[in-house]
C-alpha positions as CSV (number, residue, x, y, z in Angstrom):
1,M,57.0,66.4,123.4
2,K,56.2,69.9,124.6
3,R,55.3,72.5,121.9
4,S,57.9,75.1,123.2
5,T,61.1,72.3,122.5
6,I,59.7,71.6,119.0
7,I,59.3,75.7,118.3
8,E,62.5,75.5,119.9
9,L,64.4,72.9,117.4
10,A,62.9,74.2,114.7
11,C,64.0,77.7,115.8
12,A,67.5,76.1,115.8
13,V,67.4,74.2,112.6
14,F,66.6,77.6,110.5
15,I,69.0,79.5,112.1
16,L,71.8,77.3,111.8
17,L,70.1,76.9,107.5
18,F,69.6,81.0,107.4
19,V,73.4,82.0,109.0
20,Y,75.2,78.7,106.8
21,T,73.4,80.1,103.0
22,G,73.5,84.1,104.4
23,T,77.0,84.1,105.2
24,T,77.5,81.4,101.3
25,K,76.1,83.8,99.7
26,L,77.9,87.0,100.7
27,M,81.2,85.5,100.9
28,G,80.7,84.6,97.6
29,R,78.7,87.0,96.1
30,Q,80.1,88.0,93.3
31,T,79.7,84.5,92.1
32,F,76.0,84.3,93.5
33,A,75.4,88.3,91.8
34,I,76.7,86.4,88.0
35,N,74.4,83.4,89.2
36,L,71.3,84.8,89.2
37,E,72.0,88.1,86.3
38,Q,71.5,84.1,84.4
39,S,67.9,84.5,85.5
40,P,65.5,84.8,83.1
41,L,63.4,86.5,86.2
42,L,65.6,88.0,88.6
43,A,68.3,89.2,86.0
44,G,67.8,92.6,86.2
45,Y,68.0,92.5,89.5
46,A,70.6,90.2,90.5
47,T,72.8,93.1,92.1
48,I,70.6,94.3,94.9
49,I,69.2,90.8,95.3
50,S,72.7,89.7,96.0
51,W,73.1,91.8,99.0
52,L,69.0,91.9,100.0
53,L,68.7,88.0,100.6
54,P,72.3,87.5,102.5
55,I,71.6,89.8,104.6
56,A,67.8,88.9,105.1
57,E,68.8,85.4,105.9
58,L,70.9,86.8,108.5
59,V,68.3,89.3,110.2
60,I,65.6,86.8,110.3
61,A,68.7,84.2,112.1
62,V,68.6,87.1,114.4
63,L,65.0,87.5,115.1
64,L,64.4,83.4,115.2
65,F,67.4,84.0,117.7
66,L,65.7,86.6,119.8
67,P,62.5,85.3,122.5
68,P,61.2,88.4,122.4
69,T,61.0,88.0,118.2
70,R,61.1,84.6,117.5
71,K,57.5,85.4,116.1
72,A,58.3,87.4,113.9
73,G,61.4,85.4,112.5
74,L,59.5,82.5,112.3
75,Y,56.6,84.0,110.0
76,A,59.8,86.0,108.3
77,F,61.1,82.3,107.3
78,V,57.9,81.3,106.2
79,V,57.5,83.7,104.1
80,L,60.9,84.1,102.6
81,L,60.7,80.1,102.0
82,V,57.7,80.7,99.7
83,I,58.6,83.3,98.3
84,F,62.0,81.0,97.4
85,S,59.5,77.8,96.1
86,G,57.0,80.1,93.8
87,Y,61.0,81.2,92.2
88,I,61.6,77.4,92.3
89,V,58.4,76.8,91.0
90,Y,58.1,79.2,88.0
91,M,61.7,78.3,87.4
92,L,61.0,74.4,86.4
93,V,57.6,75.6,84.9
94,Y,59.5,78.4,82.4
95,A,63.0,78.6,82.6
96,P,64.5,76.6,79.0
97,R,68.0,76.5,81.6
98,L,68.2,76.1,85.0
99,P,71.1,78.0,86.7
100,C,72.1,77.9,90.3
101,S,72.5,80.2,92.3
102,C,72.7,77.7,95.8
103,G,75.7,77.7,97.6
104,G,77.2,75.8,99.8
105,V,75.6,72.3,100.1
106,V,72.1,73.1,99.3
107,G,74.1,74.1,95.9
108,F,73.6,69.6,95.7
109,L,70.5,69.8,95.1
110,T,68.3,69.3,92.0
111,W,65.5,72.5,91.7
112,R,62.8,69.2,92.8
113,Q,64.6,68.7,95.5
114,H,65.4,71.7,96.8
115,L,61.5,72.7,95.9
116,L,61.0,69.6,98.2
117,L,63.4,70.9,101.1
118,N,61.8,73.9,100.8
119,G,57.9,72.5,100.9
120,L,59.6,70.0,104.4
121,L,61.3,73.0,106.3
122,I,57.3,75.5,105.0
123,V,55.4,72.3,107.1
124,V,57.9,72.9,110.1
125,G,58.1,76.9,110.3
126,S,54.2,76.8,109.9
127,T,53.5,73.7,112.8
128,G,56.0,75.8,114.9
129,L,54.0,79.1,114.4
130,L,50.9,77.2,115.0
131,Q,52.2,76.1,118.4
132,Y,53.3,78.9,119.2
133,K,49.9,80.5,119.2
134,K,48.3,77.3,121.1
135,I,50.9,78.6,123.7
136,K,50.5,81.7,123.4
137,G,46.7,80.9,123.9
138,R,46.8,78.6,126.9
139,K,49.4,81.6,128.7
140,L,46.0,83.8,128.2
141,K,44.0,81.8,129.2
142,T,45.6,81.1,132.1
143,F,46.8,84.9,132.8
144,I,42.1,85.7,132.5
145,K,41.7,82.8,135.3
146,E,44.0,84.1,137.8
């Protein structure tokens, strides 16, 4: 499989995921905010996070969709998932009760399953970035030879 095809497939999956989760959170924003208020770590920031997080997910989806901003979108996707994963680890270790602020299909996952899914997506996103760098490196070498 060509490197560019790997990147395209990964970005398509990430776009679908973030459009779905961002839209779901915005459509149920009040419920999302109430669930965030149950988090010992995020309670004080629930209102702002309930707006900024889904908007960030949608912006990242747009970045991934547009070829000139795809690399930035991949970086943003991986960084946001690392932050999500850090939050999940914190909650699993320190929270006496685990509230669910996930919407849609992702809401059916346990916290550990969500962490595993995030880990898989981080690996896929990082692999996409590595493939992206290899493609850019090859194009640069070709350009220099000409």
